N, C-alpha and C positions, 0 to 999 in steps of 0.2 A: 762567233758566232751568229744566226740572222737576228734582223733589225726586227727593232719591236716590230709587227702588225704588220711584219714582211713576209706569213703566207706563213704555214705548220714546217717544224725545228728539219731536221735531215734526223736521219736514223741513225746518224752516228753521232750528230748531238745531245736525243734524248741516249741514247747509250757508256755519255761520256754526262751525263749527268747522274746516271743508276749508278753506277761506279761512282762519281765522285759522293755522293748521296749514302753510298752503303762505307765509302770510307772513313768520311762525318759518321757513321755511328762507331765505329770502333775505334776508335777514341772517347766515347765516352766513360768513366774510369768506374760506373756503376754497375753489375750487372746485367741489376734487370731492366737498367735503362739502354745501352746499349743494342741489348738482345730486342725489347722494342723495339726499336731506331730499327734496324734490320727486320724488326717483319712486320712494320710499317709500312716502310718504301720495297718489297715484293710483293707485299700484300699490293701496296696502288699500283706498280707495272701492272704487276698482274689484273690486277680488274681495269685499267685505262687497255688495254694489247691490241684492245678489235677497235677501239678509231679510230673514224674513216672518216670523220669532218676536221677541214683541215683548219676551219675555226676554234670548232672544240678538241683540237688538237694541241695547240696555241695556244688553248688557256690553260687548261691541264697542262704544258711544258713551264705556263708561264709562273703558273701555280707549283711545281716539282722546284727549283728555282727558289719560288719567296722563301721553301723548307727549307731549304739550302744552306741561306741563310739567315734566318733562323737556330738551326741546330746549328748550323757553324757556332753561334753563337753561345747557346744552353752548354756547349760541349765545355768554354772557358770556366759561365757559371758552374755549372758542376763542380769544373779540377779543383778550384777553393773551393771543396764543397763534401773533395771527393772521403769515401769510404778507408775511416783506418784498417781495417780486415778485406781478405774474398769474401767473397760468395761464397756457398760450398758447393756453385755447383761448377765455381772456378779451380778449385780444388783436388788436383789429378792423386788417384789414388796411388799410393808404394805396391 
């Protein structure tokens, strides 16, 4: 990864971060939290897809990396208090 302050991240770094955020979101045991995290990730990247200023891109990328670390910690915390039953949205129809 690019060193802090070394300019805007590459497209590959941005895609890697996007995938990592989605992968982490899938680890949430609770359906509502999992879907919220996935939606928030997609919306955030969609919102910032047209940024062209390298400093703004670096700032947003740094914020997203921080959000990834927070999400990873939250997965652990939420796993300690996982719901005993599945959400209605997760139950497959027979």
